[in-house]
PQR file with spaces between the fields and no chain letter, atoms N, CA, C, O and H, PARSE charges and radii, in Angstrom:
ATOM       1  N    MET     1       8.361   -8.416  -14.265 -0.4000 1.5000
ATOM       2  CA   MET     1       8.401   -9.848  -14.070 -0.0000 2.0000
ATOM       3  C    MET     1       8.976  -10.537  -15.305  0.5500 1.7000
ATOM       4  O    MET     1       9.712  -11.518  -15.203 -0.5500 1.4000
ATOM       5  N    GLY     2       8.624  -10.001  -16.475 -0.4000 1.5000
ATOM       6  CA   GLY     2       9.137  -10.596  -17.709 -0.0000 2.0000
ATOM       7  C    GLY     2      10.644  -10.488  -17.805  0.5500 1.7000
ATOM       8  O    GLY     2      11.318  -11.425  -18.231 -0.5500 1.4000
ATOM       9  H    GLY     2       8.025   -9.204  -16.559  0.4000 1.0000
ATOM      10  N    ALA     3      11.171   -9.335  -17.405 -0.4000 1.5000
ATOM      11  CA   ALA     3      12.624   -9.141  -17.436 -0.0000 2.0000
ATOM      12  C    ALA     3      13.311  -10.091  -16.458  0.5500 1.7000
ATOM      13  O    ALA     3      14.373  -10.638  -16.754 -0.5500 1.4000
ATOM      14  H    ALA     3      10.623   -8.573  -17.059  0.4000 1.0000
ATOM      15  N    ALA     4      12.699  -10.281  -15.301 -0.4000 1.5000
ATOM      16  CA   ALA     4      13.273  -11.193  -14.313 -0.0000 2.0000
ATOM      17  C    ALA     4      13.277  -12.623  -14.840  0.5500 1.7000
ATOM      18  O    ALA     4      14.259  -13.348  -14.680 -0.5500 1.4000
ATOM      19  H    ALA     4      11.836   -9.837  -15.062  0.4000 1.0000
ATOM      20  N    ALA     5      12.182  -13.020  -15.463 -0.4000 1.5000
ATOM      21  CA   ALA     5      12.109  -14.367  -16.022 -0.0000 2.0000
ATOM      22  C    ALA     5      13.146  -14.542  -17.125  0.5500 1.7000
ATOM      23  O    ALA     5      13.794  -15.584  -17.219 -0.5500 1.4000
ATOM      24  H    ALA     5      11.384  -12.431  -15.592  0.4000 1.0000
ATOM      25  N    GLY     6      13.299  -13.508  -17.962 -0.4000 1.5000
ATOM      26  CA   GLY     6      14.304  -13.569  -19.019 -0.0000 2.0000
ATOM      27  C    GLY     6      15.710  -13.683  -18.474  0.5500 1.7000
ATOM      28  O    GLY     6      16.533  -14.424  -19.011 -0.5500 1.4000
ATOM      29  H    GLY     6      12.773  -12.662  -17.885  0.4000 1.0000
ATOM      30  N    ALA     7      15.989  -12.950  -17.408 -0.4000 1.5000
ATOM      31  CA   ALA     7      17.324  -13.005  -16.792 -0.0000 2.0000
ATOM      32  C    ALA     7      17.603  -14.388  -16.222  0.5500 1.7000
ATOM      33  O    ALA     7      18.695  -14.929  -16.390 -0.5500 1.4000
ATOM      34  H    ALA     7      15.321  -12.348  -16.972  0.4000 1.0000
ATOM      35  N    VAL     8      16.612  -14.954  -15.550 -0.4000 1.5000
ATOM      36  CA   VAL     8      16.784  -16.285  -14.959 -0.0000 2.0000
ATOM      37  C    VAL     8      16.982  -17.325  -16.060  0.5500 1.7000
ATOM      38  O    VAL     8      17.865  -18.177  -15.958 -0.5500 1.4000
ATOM      39  H    VAL     8      15.724  -14.515  -15.413  0.4000 1.0000
ATOM      40  N    LEU     9      16.169  -17.259  -17.106 -0.4000 1.5000
ATOM      41  CA   LEU     9      16.319  -18.219  -18.204 -0.0000 2.0000
ATOM      42  C    LEU     9      17.668  -18.069  -18.889  0.5500 1.7000
ATOM      43  O    LEU     9      18.286  -19.061  -19.276 -0.5500 1.4000
ATOM      44  H    LEU     9      15.452  -16.567  -17.189  0.4000 1.0000
ATOM      45  N    GLY    10      18.122  -16.840  -19.038 -0.4000 1.5000
ATOM      46  CA   GLY    10      19.431  -16.613  -19.636 -0.0000 2.0000
ATOM      47  C    GLY    10      20.541  -17.235  -18.812  0.5500 1.7000
ATOM      48  O    GLY    10      21.480  -17.813  -19.360 -0.5500 1.4000
ATOM      49  H    GLY    10      17.619  -16.034  -18.724  0.4000 1.0000
ATOM      50  N    ILE    11      20.439  -17.120  -17.514 -0.4000 1.5000
ATOM      51  CA   ILE    11      21.444  -17.709  -16.626 -0.0000 2.0000
ATOM      52  C    ILE    11      21.380  -19.237  -16.687  0.5500 1.7000
ATOM      53  O    ILE    11      22.408  -19.911  -16.735 -0.5500 1.4000
ATOM      54  H    ILE    11      19.676  -16.651  -17.068  0.4000 1.0000
ATOM      55  N    LEU    12      20.154  -19.770  -16.685 -0.4000 1.5000
ATOM      56  CA   LEU    12      19.999  -21.221  -16.687 -0.0000 2.0000
ATOM      57  C    LEU    12      20.546  -21.865  -17.961  0.5500 1.7000
ATOM      58  O    LEU    12      21.091  -22.968  -17.917 -0.5500 1.4000
ATOM      59  H    LEU    12      19.319  -19.222  -16.646  0.4000 1.0000
ATOM      60  N    PHE    13      20.403  -21.193  -19.069 -0.4000 1.5000
ATOM      61  CA   PHE    13      20.844  -21.763  -20.335 -0.0000 2.0000
ATOM      62  C    PHE    13      22.256  -21.342  -20.726  0.5500 1.7000
ATOM      63  O    PHE    13      22.751  -21.739  -21.781 -0.5500 1.4000
ATOM      64  H    PHE    13      19.960  -20.297  -19.105  0.4000 1.0000
ATOM      65  N    ALA    14      22.901  -20.549  -19.894 -0.4000 1.5000
ATOM      66  CA   ALA    14      24.285  -20.154  -20.166 -0.0000 2.0000
ATOM      67  C    ALA    14      25.204  -21.359  -19.942  0.5500 1.7000
ATOM      68  O    ALA    14      24.950  -22.174  -19.055 -0.5500 1.4000
ATOM      69  H    ALA    14      22.500  -20.227  -19.037  0.4000 1.0000
ATOM      70  N    PRO    15      26.257  -21.474  -20.732 -0.5600 1.5000
ATOM      71  CA   PRO    15      27.136  -22.646  -20.621  0.2800 2.0000
ATOM      72  C    PRO    15      28.149  -22.524  -19.473  0.5500 1.7000
ATOM      73  O    PRO    15      29.355  -22.473  -19.712 -0.5500 1.4000
ATOM      74  N    ASP    16      27.667  -22.479  -18.254 -0.4000 1.5000
ATOM      75  CA   ASP    16      28.528  -22.404  -17.071 -0.0000 2.0000
ATOM      76  C    ASP    16      28.395  -23.691  -16.266  0.5500 1.7000
ATOM      77  O    ASP    16      27.486  -24.490  -16.489 -0.5500 1.4000
ATOM      78  H    ASP    16      26.687  -22.521  -18.060  0.4000 1.0000
ATOM      79  N    LYS    17      29.308  -23.873  -15.334 -0.4000 1.5000
ATOM      80  CA   LYS    17      29.228  -24.997  -14.407 -0.0000 2.0000
ATOM      81  C    LYS    17      28.076  -24.765  -13.443  0.5500 1.7000
ATOM      82  O    LYS    17      27.641  -23.632  -13.237 -0.5500 1.4000
ATOM      83  H    LYS    17      30.047  -23.223  -15.153  0.4000 1.0000
ATOM      84  N    GLY    18      27.590  -25.845  -12.859 -0.4000 1.5000
ATOM      85  CA   GLY    18      26.458  -25.760  -11.934 -0.0000 2.0000
ATOM      86  C    GLY    18      26.695  -24.804  -10.782  0.5500 1.7000
ATOM      87  O    GLY    18      25.813  -24.028  -10.416 -0.5500 1.4000
ATOM      88  H    GLY    18      27.943  -26.766  -13.026  0.4000 1.0000
ATOM      89  N    LYS    19      27.890  -24.863  -10.214 -0.4000 1.5000
ATOM      90  CA   LYS    19      28.216  -23.997   -9.073 -0.0000 2.0000
ATOM      91  C    LYS    19      28.157  -22.531   -9.481  0.5500 1.7000
ATOM      92  O    LYS    19      27.632  -21.690   -8.750 -0.5500 1.4000
ATOM      93  H    LYS    19      28.606  -25.494  -10.512  0.4000 1.0000
ATOM      94  N    GLU    20      28.697  -22.239  -10.645 -0.4000 1.5000
ATOM      95  CA   GLU    20      28.699  -20.858  -11.144 -0.0000 2.0000
ATOM      96  C    GLU    20      27.276  -20.387  -11.456  0.5500 1.7000
ATOM      97  O    GLU    20      26.920  -19.240  -11.185 -0.5500 1.4000
ATOM      98  H    GLU    20      29.123  -22.921  -11.238  0.4000 1.0000
ATOM      99  N    THR    21      26.476  -21.274  -12.023 -0.4000 1.5000
ATOM     100  CA   THR    21      25.082  -20.940  -12.340 -0.0000 2.0000
ATOM     101  C    THR    21      24.301  -20.656  -11.063  0.5500 1.7000
ATOM     102  O    THR    21      23.547  -19.685  -11.003 -0.5500 1.4000
ATOM     103  H    THR    21      26.764  -22.205  -12.244  0.4000 1.0000
ATOM     104  N    ARG    22      24.473  -21.489  -10.047 -0.4000 1.5000
ATOM     105  CA   ARG    22      23.777  -21.265   -8.773 -0.0000 2.0000
ATOM     106  C    ARG    22      24.200  -19.939   -8.150  0.5500 1.7000
ATOM     107  O    ARG    22      23.378  -19.230   -7.569 -0.5500 1.4000
ATOM     108  H    ARG    22      25.085  -22.278  -10.097  0.4000 1.0000
ATOM     109  N    LYS    23      25.469  -19.611   -8.271 -0.4000 1.5000
ATOM     110  CA   LYS    23      25.970  -18.344   -7.730 -0.0000 2.0000
ATOM     111  C    LYS    23      25.321  -17.166   -8.471  0.5500 1.7000
ATOM     112  O    LYS    23      24.924  -16.182   -7.848 -0.5500 1.4000
ATOM     113  H    LYS    23      26.137  -20.187   -8.743  0.4000 1.0000
ATOM     114  N    LYS    24      25.216  -17.269   -9.782 -0.4000 1.5000
ATOM     115  CA   LYS    24      24.591  -16.197  -10.571 -0.0000 2.0000
ATOM     116  C    LYS    24      23.115  -16.069  -10.216  0.5500 1.7000
ATOM     117  O    LYS    24      22.600  -14.960  -10.072 -0.5500 1.4000
ATOM     118  H    LYS    24      25.539  -18.069  -10.289  0.4000 1.0000
ATOM     119  N    LEU    25      22.430  -17.215  -10.074 -0.4000 1.5000
ATOM     120  CA   LEU    25      21.013  -17.178   -9.710 -0.0000 2.0000
ATOM     121  C    LEU    25      20.811  -16.531   -8.341  0.5500 1.7000
ATOM     122  O    LEU    25      19.893  -15.734   -8.150 -0.5500 1.4000
ATOM     123  H    LEU    25      22.849  -18.116  -10.191  0.4000 1.0000
ATOM     124  N    LYS    26      21.672  -16.881   -7.401 -0.4000 1.5000
ATOM     125  CA   LYS    26      21.572  -16.295   -6.064 -0.0000 2.0000
ATOM     126  C    LYS    26      21.779  -14.785   -6.120  0.5500 1.7000
ATOM     127  O    LYS    26      21.029  -14.028   -5.504 -0.5500 1.4000
ATOM     128  H    LYS    26      22.418  -17.529   -7.557  0.4000 1.0000
ATOM     129  N    ASN    27      22.801  -14.347   -6.862 -0.4000 1.5000
ATOM     130  CA   ASN    27      23.080  -12.919   -6.978 -0.0000 2.0000
ATOM     131  C    ASN    27      21.926  -12.186   -7.656  0.5500 1.7000
ATOM     132  O    ASN    27      21.529  -11.106   -7.219 -0.5500 1.4000
ATOM     133  H    ASN    27      23.411  -14.962   -7.363  0.4000 1.0000
ATOM     134  N    LYS    28      21.383  -12.780   -8.733 -0.4000 1.5000
ATOM     135  CA   LYS    28      20.274  -12.146   -9.441 -0.0000 2.0000
ATOM     136  C    LYS    28      19.045  -12.068   -8.551  0.5500 1.7000
ATOM     137  O    LYS    28      18.352  -11.050   -8.529 -0.5500 1.4000
ATOM     138  H    LYS    28      21.706  -13.657   -9.088  0.4000 1.0000
ATOM     139  N    SER    29      18.770  -13.149   -7.810 -0.4000 1.5000
ATOM     140  CA   SER    29      17.587  -13.136   -6.946 -0.0000 2.0000
ATOM     141  C    SER    29      17.749  -12.110   -5.821  0.5500 1.7000
ATOM     142  O    SER    29      16.783  -11.444   -5.449 -0.5500 1.4000
ATOM     143  H    SER    29      19.332  -13.975   -7.827  0.4000 1.0000
ATOM     144  N    ASN    30      18.953  -11.978   -5.284 -0.4000 1.5000
ATOM     145  CA   ASN    30      19.196  -10.952   -4.264 -0.0000 2.0000
ATOM     146  C    ASN    30      18.995   -9.555   -4.843  0.5500 1.7000
ATOM     147  O    ASN    30      18.397   -8.686   -4.210 -0.5500 1.4000
ATOM     148  H    ASN    30      19.738  -12.518   -5.586  0.4000 1.0000
ATOM     149  N    GLU    31      19.498   -9.359   -6.042 -0.4000 1.5000
ATOM     150  CA   GLU    31      19.366   -8.059   -6.711 -0.0000 2.0000
ATOM     151  C    GLU    31      17.893   -7.735   -6.963  0.5500 1.7000
ATOM     152  O    GLU    31      17.441   -6.621   -6.694 -0.5500 1.4000
ATOM     153  H    GLU    31      19.984  -10.065   -6.557  0.4000 1.0000
ATOM     154  N    LEU    32      17.151   -8.711   -7.479 -0.4000 1.5000
ATOM     155  CA   LEU    32      15.729   -8.491   -7.738 -0.0000 2.0000
ATOM     156  C    LEU    32      14.960   -8.272   -6.448  0.5500 1.7000
ATOM     157  O    LEU    32      14.035   -7.462   -6.403 -0.5500 1.4000
ATOM     158  H    LEU    32      17.518   -9.616   -7.697  0.4000 1.0000
ATOM     159  N    GLY    33      15.342   -8.994   -5.389 -0.4000 1.5000
ATOM     160  CA   GLY    33      14.696   -8.801   -4.091 -0.0000 2.0000
ATOM     161  C    GLY    33      14.910   -7.402   -3.554  0.5500 1.7000
ATOM     162  O    GLY    33      13.991   -6.800   -2.999 -0.5500 1.4000
ATOM     163  H    GLY    33      16.094   -9.652   -5.425  0.4000 1.0000
ATOM     164  N    GLU    34      16.120   -6.877   -3.714 -0.4000 1.5000
ATOM     165  CA   GLU    34      16.413   -5.506   -3.264 -0.0000 2.0000
ATOM     166  C    GLU    34      15.611   -4.480   -4.071  0.5500 1.7000
ATOM     167  O    GLU    34      15.087   -3.514   -3.517 -0.5500 1.4000
ATOM     168  H    GLU    34      16.867   -7.366   -4.165  0.4000 1.0000
ATOM     169  N    LYS    35      15.525   -4.702   -5.380 -0.4000 1.5000
ATOM     170  CA   LYS    35      14.744   -3.781   -6.216 -0.0000 2.0000
ATOM     171  C    LYS    35      13.278   -3.811   -5.815  0.5500 1.7000
ATOM     172  O    LYS    35      12.626   -2.769   -5.742 -0.5500 1.4000
ATOM     173  H    LYS    35      15.951   -5.486   -5.830  0.4000 1.0000
ATOM     174  N    LEU    36      12.761   -5.006   -5.556 -0.4000 1.5000
ATOM     175  CA   LEU    36      11.366   -5.142   -5.160 -0.0000 2.0000
ATOM     176  C    LEU    36      11.120   -4.474   -3.806  0.5500 1.7000
ATOM     177  O    LEU    36      10.112   -3.791   -3.624 -0.5500 1.4000
ATOM     178  H    LEU    36      13.290   -5.852   -5.615  0.4000 1.0000
ATOM     179  N    LYS    37      12.028   -4.670   -2.869 -0.4000 1.5000
ATOM     180  CA   LYS    37      11.901   -4.040   -1.556 -0.0000 2.0000
ATOM     181  C    LYS    37      11.910   -2.521   -1.683  0.5500 1.7000
ATOM     182  O    LYS    37      11.113   -1.829   -1.049 -0.5500 1.4000
ATOM     183  H    LYS    37      12.846   -5.225   -3.017  0.4000 1.0000
ATOM     184  N    HIS    38      12.823   -2.009   -2.512 -0.4000 1.5000
ATOM     185  CA   HIS    38      12.909   -0.572   -2.735 -0.0000 2.0000
ATOM     186  C    HIS    38      11.598   -0.039   -3.320  0.5500 1.7000
ATOM     187  O    HIS    38      11.107    1.016   -2.918 -0.5500 1.4000
ATOM     188  H    HIS    38      13.471   -2.571   -3.027  0.4000 1.0000
ATOM     189  N    ARG    39      11.040   -0.789   -4.277 -0.4000 1.5000
ATOM     190  CA   ARG    39       9.790   -0.353   -4.918 -0.0000 2.0000
ATOM     191  C    ARG    39       8.645   -0.353   -3.916  0.5500 1.7000
ATOM     192  O    ARG    39       7.832    0.571   -3.905 -0.5500 1.4000
ATOM     193  H    ARG    39      11.438   -1.646   -4.604  0.4000 1.0000
ATOM     194  N    PHE    40       8.571   -1.393   -3.063 -0.4000 1.5000
ATOM     195  CA   PHE    40       7.531   -1.426   -2.031 -0.0000 2.0000
ATOM     196  C    PHE    40       7.696   -0.274   -1.052  0.5500 1.7000
ATOM     197  O    PHE    40       6.706    0.324   -0.630 -0.5500 1.4000
ATOM     198  H    PHE    40       9.231   -2.144   -3.071  0.4000 1.0000
ATOM     199  N    ASP    41       8.928    0.044   -0.686 -0.4000 1.5000
ATOM     200  CA   ASP    41       9.177    1.164    0.209 -0.0000 2.0000
ATOM     201  C    ASP    41       8.706    2.472   -0.420  0.5500 1.7000
ATOM     202  O    ASP    41       8.099    3.306    0.252 -0.5500 1.4000
ATOM     203  H    ASP    41       9.732   -0.442   -1.029  0.4000 1.0000
ATOM     204  N    GLU    42       8.986    2.647   -1.707 -0.4000 1.5000
ATOM     205  CA   GLU    42       8.545    3.861   -2.407 -0.0000 2.0000
ATOM     206  C    GLU    42       7.026    3.968   -2.399  0.5500 1.7000
ATOM     207  O    GLU    42       6.472    5.026   -2.099 -0.5500 1.4000
ATOM     208  H    GLU    42       9.479    1.969   -2.253  0.4000 1.0000
ATOM     209  N    VAL    43       6.358    2.873   -2.729 -0.4000 1.5000
ATOM     210  CA   VAL    43       4.895    2.872   -2.768 -0.0000 2.0000
ATOM     211  C    VAL    43       4.338    3.142   -1.367  0.5500 1.7000
ATOM     212  O    VAL    43       3.392    3.914   -1.211 -0.5500 1.4000
ATOM     213  H    VAL    43       6.808    2.013   -2.973  0.4000 1.0000
ATOM     214  N    GLY    44       4.921    2.510   -0.361 -0.4000 1.5000
ATOM     215  CA   GLY    44       4.471    2.732    1.015 -0.0000 2.0000
ATOM     216  C    GLY    44       4.630    4.186    1.436  0.5500 1.7000
ATOM     217  O    GLY    44       3.744    4.749    2.078 -0.5500 1.4000
ATOM     218  H    GLY    44       5.689    1.882   -0.488  0.4000 1.0000
ATOM     219  N    ASN    45       5.746    4.790    1.080 -0.4000 1.5000
ATOM     220  CA   ASN    45       5.975    6.196    1.422 -0.0000 2.0000
ATOM     221  C    ASN    45       4.988    7.106    0.705  0.5500 1.7000
ATOM     222  O    ASN    45       4.481    8.059    1.296 -0.5500 1.4000
ATOM     223  H    ASN    45       6.467    4.333    0.559  0.4000 1.0000
ATOM     224  N    LYS    46       4.713    6.820   -0.558 -0.4000 1.5000
ATOM     225  CA   LYS    46       3.746    7.629   -1.301 -0.0000 2.0000
ATOM     226  C    LYS    46       2.355    7.495   -0.702  0.5500 1.7000
ATOM     227  O    LYS    46       1.606    8.469   -0.627 -0.5500 1.4000
ATOM     228  H    LYS    46       5.125    6.046   -1.038  0.4000 1.0000
ATOM     229  N    MET    47       2.015    6.280   -0.276 -0.4000 1.5000
ATOM     230  CA   MET    47       0.701    6.075    0.335 -0.0000 2.0000
ATOM     231  C    MET    47       0.600    6.824    1.662  0.5500 1.7000
ATOM     232  O    MET    47      -0.437    7.414    1.966 -0.5500 1.4000
ATOM     233  H    MET    47       2.624    5.489   -0.337  0.4000 1.0000
ATOM     234  N    GLN    48       1.664    6.802    2.442 -0.4000 1.5000
ATOM     235  CA   GLN    48       1.671    7.545    3.712 -0.0000 2.0000
ATOM     236  C    GLN    48       1.511    9.040    3.456  0.5500 1.7000
ATOM     237  O    GLN    48       0.739    9.710    4.141 -0.5500 1.4000
ATOM     238  H    GLN    48       2.506    6.323    2.195  0.4000 1.0000
ATOM     239  N    ASP    49       2.237    9.560    2.473 -0.4000 1.5000
ATOM     240  CA   ASP    49       2.144   10.982    2.143 -0.0000 2.0000
ATOM     241  C    ASP    49       0.726   11.338    1.705  0.5500 1.7000
ATOM     242  O    ASP    49       0.182   12.359    2.126 -0.5500 1.4000
ATOM     243  H    ASP    49       2.864    9.016    1.916  0.4000 1.0000
ATOM     244  N    LYS    50       0.128   10.502    0.862 -0.4000 1.5000
ATOM     245  CA   LYS    50      -1.230   10.763    0.374 -0.0000 2.0000
ATOM     246  C    LYS    50      -2.224   10.717    1.524  0.5500 1.7000
ATOM     247  O    LYS    50      -3.122   11.555    1.604 -0.5500 1.4000
ATOM     248  H    LYS    50       0.570    9.673    0.520  0.4000 1.0000
ATOM     249  N    TYR    51      -2.070    9.743    2.412 -0.4000 1.5000
ATOM     250  CA   TYR    51      -2.939    9.635    3.578 -0.0000 2.0000
ATOM     251  C    TYR    51      -2.849   10.902    4.426  0.5500 1.7000
ATOM     252  O    TYR    51      -3.866   11.439    4.866 -0.5500 1.4000
ATOM     253  H    TYR    51      -1.341    9.062    2.347  0.4000 1.0000
ATOM     254  N    GLN    52      -1.638   11.366    4.646 -0.4000 1.5000
ATOM     255  CA   GLN    52      -1.446   12.567    5.463 -0.0000 2.0000
ATOM     256  C    GLN    52      -2.059   13.788    4.782  0.5500 1.7000
ATOM     257  O    GLN    52      -2.660   14.629    5.450 -0.5500 1.4000
ATOM     258  H    GLN    52      -0.812   10.929    4.289  0.4000 1.0000
ATOM     259  N    ASP    53      -1.914   13.893    3.461 -0.4000 1.5000
ATOM     260  CA   ASP    53      -2.524   15.007    2.726 -0.0000 2.0000
ATOM     261  C    ASP    53      -4.042   14.989    2.876  0.5500 1.7000
ATOM     262  O    ASP    53      -4.659   16.026    3.123 -0.5500 1.4000
ATOM     263  H    ASP    53      -1.425   13.209    2.919  0.4000 1.0000
ATOM     264  N    ILE    54      -4.641   13.809    2.727 -0.4000 1.5000
ATOM     265  CA   ILE    54      -6.099   13.686    2.845 -0.0000 2.0000
ATOM     266  C    ILE    54      -6.539   14.012    4.262  0.5500 1.7000
ATOM     267  O    ILE    54      -7.547   14.690    4.462 -0.5500 1.4000
ATOM     268  H    ILE    54      -4.141   12.967    2.527  0.4000 1.0000
ATOM     269  N    ARG    55      -5.800   13.539    5.232 -0.4000 1.5000
ATOM     270  CA   ARG    55      -6.138   13.810    6.631 -0.0000 2.0000
ATOM     271  C    ARG    55      -6.066   15.305    6.930  0.5500 1.7000
ATOM     272  O    ARG    55      -6.950   15.855    7.587 -0.5500 1.4000
ATOM     273  H    ARG    55      -4.981   12.988    5.069  0.4000 1.0000
ATOM     274  N    ASN    56      -5.013   15.956    6.447 -0.4000 1.5000
ATOM     275  CA   ASN    56      -4.881   17.402    6.664 -0.0000 2.0000
ATOM     276  C    ASN    56      -6.012   18.167    5.982  0.5500 1.7000
ATOM     277  O    ASN    56      -6.550   19.122    6.542 -0.5500 1.4000
ATOM     278  H    ASN    56      -4.295   15.509    5.913  0.4000 1.0000
ATOM     279  N    GLU    57      -6.365   17.746    4.785 -0.4000 1.5000
ATOM     280  CA   GLU    57      -7.446   18.419    4.061 -0.0000 2.0000
ATOM     281  C    GLU    57      -8.776   18.233    4.796  0.5500 1.7000
ATOM     282  O    GLU    57      -9.570   19.170    4.889 -0.5500 1.4000
ATOM     283  H    GLU    57      -5.928   16.970    4.330  0.4000 1.0000
ATOM     284  N    ALA    58      -9.019   17.042    5.313 -0.4000 1.5000
ATOM     285  CA   ALA    58     -10.249   16.785    6.066 -0.0000 2.0000
ATOM     286  C    ALA    58     -10.286   17.639    7.335  0.5500 1.7000
ATOM     287  O    ALA    58     -11.335   18.177    7.688 -0.5500 1.4000
ATOM     288  H    ALA    58      -8.375   16.281    5.238  0.4000 1.0000
ATOM     289  N    ASN    59      -9.162   17.764    8.011 -0.4000 1.5000
ATOM     290  CA   ASN    59      -9.109   18.606    9.215 -0.0000 2.0000
ATOM     291  C    ASN    59      -9.364   20.067    8.874  0.5500 1.7000
ATOM     292  O    ASN    59     -10.039   20.775    9.622 -0.5500 1.4000
ATOM     293  H    ASN    59      -8.310   17.327    7.724  0.4000 1.0000
ATOM     294  N    ASP    60      -8.824   20.517    7.746 -0.4000 1.5000
ATOM     295  CA   ASP    60      -9.070   21.903    7.324 -0.0000 2.0000
ATOM     296  C    ASP    60     -10.555   22.130    7.040  0.5500 1.7000
ATOM     297  O    ASP    60     -11.107   23.166    7.410 -0.5500 1.4000
ATOM     298  H    ASP    60      -8.276   19.941    7.139  0.4000 1.0000
ATOM     299  N    ILE    61     -11.186   21.183    6.398 -0.4000 1.5000
ATOM     300  CA   ILE    61     -12.616   21.299    6.098 -0.0000 2.0000
ATOM     301  C    ILE    61     -13.426   21.332    7.388  0.5500 1.7000
ATOM     302  O    ILE    61     -14.346   22.137    7.531 -0.5500 1.4000
ATOM     303  H    ILE    61     -10.737   20.342    6.098  0.4000 1.0000
ATOM     304  N    LEU    62     -13.082   20.455    8.324 -0.4000 1.5000
ATOM     305  CA   LEU    62     -13.791   20.441    9.614 -0.0000 2.0000
ATOM     306  C    LEU    62     -13.595   21.750   10.377  0.5500 1.7000
ATOM     307  O    LEU    62     -14.541   22.276   10.964 -0.5500 1.4000
ATOM     308  H    LEU    62     -12.335   19.800    8.207  0.4000 1.0000
ATOM     309  N    THR    63     -12.395   22.266   10.369 -0.4000 1.5000
ATOM     310  CA   THR    63     -12.119   23.528   11.057 -0.0000 2.0000
ATOM     311  C    THR    63     -12.935   24.658   10.447  0.5500 1.7000
ATOM     312  O    THR    63     -13.535   25.450   11.174 -0.5500 1.4000
ATOM     313  H    THR    63     -11.627   21.840    9.891  0.4000 1.0000
ATOM     314  N    LYS    64     -12.965   24.741    9.129 -0.4000 1.5000
ATOM     315  CA   LYS    64     -13.726   25.788    8.451 -0.0000 2.0000
ATOM     316  C    LYS    64     -15.219   25.635    8.728  0.5500 1.7000
ATOM     317  O    LYS    64     -15.920   26.630    8.915 -0.5500 1.4000
ATOM     318  H    LYS    64     -12.477   24.097    8.539  0.4000 1.0000
ATOM     319  N    ALA    65     -15.708   24.398    8.757 -0.4000 1.5000
ATOM     320  CA   ALA    65     -17.123   24.164    9.030 -0.0000 2.0000
ATOM     321  C    ALA    65     -17.473   24.591   10.458  0.5500 1.7000
ATOM     322  O    ALA    65     -18.536   25.167   10.693 -0.5500 1.4000
ATOM     323  H    ALA    65     -15.139   23.590    8.606  0.4000 1.0000
ATOM     324  N    LYS    66     -16.585   24.311   11.402 -0.4000 1.5000
ATOM     325  CA   LYS    66     -16.828   24.714   12.797 -0.0000 2.0000
ATOM     326  C    LYS    66     -16.813   26.229   12.918  0.5500 1.7000
ATOM     327  O    LYS    66     -17.629   26.796   13.645 -0.5500 1.4000
ATOM     328  H    LYS    66     -15.722   23.843   11.211  0.4000 1.0000
ATOM     329  N    GLU    67     -15.903   26.894   12.222 -0.4000 1.5000
ATOM     330  CA   GLU    67     -15.821   28.350   12.283 -0.0000 2.0000
ATOM     331  C    GLU    67     -17.094   28.969   11.722  0.5500 1.7000
ATOM     332  O    GLU    67     -17.601   29.950   12.267 -0.5500 1.4000
ATOM     333  H    GLU    67     -15.240   26.433   11.631  0.4000 1.0000
ATOM     334  N    LYS    68     -17.605   28.412   10.655 -0.4000 1.5000
ATOM     335  CA   LYS    68     -18.821   28.964   10.050 -0.0000 2.0000
ATOM     336  C    LYS    68     -20.047   28.698   10.911  0.5500 1.7000
ATOM     337  O    LYS    68     -20.964   29.519   10.947 -0.5500 1.4000
ATOM     338  H    LYS    68     -17.194   27.615   10.212  0.4000 1.0000
ATOM     339  N    SER    69     -20.079   27.583   11.592 -0.4000 1.5000
ATOM     340  CA   SER    69     -21.261   27.275   12.423 -0.0000 2.0000
ATOM     341  C    SER    69     -21.266   28.111   13.691  0.5500 1.7000
ATOM     342  O    SER    69     -22.330   28.354   14.261 -0.5500 1.4000
ATOM     343  H    SER    69     -19.335   26.916   11.563  0.4000 1.0000
ATOM     344  N    ILE    70     -20.100   28.558   14.148 -0.4000 1.5000
ATOM     345  CA   ILE    70     -20.011   29.402   15.341 -0.0000 2.0000
ATOM     346  C    ILE    70     -20.467   30.822   15.017  0.5500 1.7000
ATOM     347  O    ILE    70     -21.127   31.476   15.824 -0.5500 1.4000
ATOM     348  H    ILE    70     -19.236   28.361   13.685  0.4000 1.0000
ATOM     349  N    LEU    71     -20.109   31.282   13.838 -0.4000 1.5000
ATOM     350  CA   LEU    71     -20.479   32.645   13.471 -0.0000 2.0000
ATOM     351  C    LEU    71     -21.928   32.687   13.178  0.5500 1.7000
ATOM     352  O    LEU    71     -22.460   33.745   12.845 -0.5500 1.4000
ATOM     353  H    LEU    71     -19.573   30.751   13.182  0.4000 1.0000
C-alpha cells in the first residue's frame, strides 16, 4: 500500500499537464488493480489447495478408523 501511495503521489506532483496526469493515474490504478486481483487469485488457490489437503487427510483418518473398528 505504501508503494502504491508513493506512486500516486509521485504522479500527482510530477510537472505534467492535467490530461497526462489523469492518464498516468488511470494506468497506474489499472496496473495496481491487476496486481491485486492476481494476488487474491493466488491466495484463493492456496486456500482451495489447503482445504482439499485437509479434507483428504480427514477422509483418510475416517477410513482408517472404520477399518480398525471392523476388525
